[in-house]
C-alpha positions in Angstrom: 134.4 87.2 84.8 135.1 89.7 82.0 135.0 87.1 79.3 131.7 85.5 80.2 129.4 88.4 79.6 127.3 86.5 77.0 125.9 83.1 76.7 127.9 82.6 73.5 131.2 83.1 75.4 130.2 80.5 78.1 129.2 78.0 75.4 132.5 78.4 73.6 134.4 78.0 76.8 132.5 74.9 77.8 132.9 73.3 74.4 136.6 73.9 74.5 136.9 72.5 78.0 135.0 69.4 76.9 137.2 68.9 73.9 140.4 69.1 76.0 139.0 66.6 78.5 138.1 64.2 75.8 141.6 64.5 74.3 143.1 63.7 77.7 140.9 60.7 78.2 141.7 59.4 74.7 138.1 59.4 73.4 139.5 60.4 70.0 142.0 58.6 67.8 144.4 61.5 68.2 147.6 60.8 70.1 146.4 57.6 71.7 149.8 56.0 71.6 151.4 58.9 73.6 151.9 58.6 77.3 149.1 60.1 79.5 151.2 63.2 80.5 152.2 63.9 76.9 148.9 63.1 75.2 147.6 66.7 75.1 150.8 68.3 73.5 151.1 65.4 71.1 147.4 65.9 70.1 147.9 69.6 69.4 151.0 68.8 67.4 149.1 66.4 65.2 146.2 68.9 64.8 148.7 71.6 63.8 150.1 69.4 61.1 146.6 68.8 59.7 145.7 72.5 59.7 
């Protein structure tokens, strides 16, 4: 548990986990047309193009 020494670290980890779960469940308009198993990589590809 080296990375969770502070509350801030735990909050960032929980926020990131929630974001990934929401992407997988298609709660956002990112990569909704991709198949379920390819939704997460497609979403990160779309996000990389925007950034």
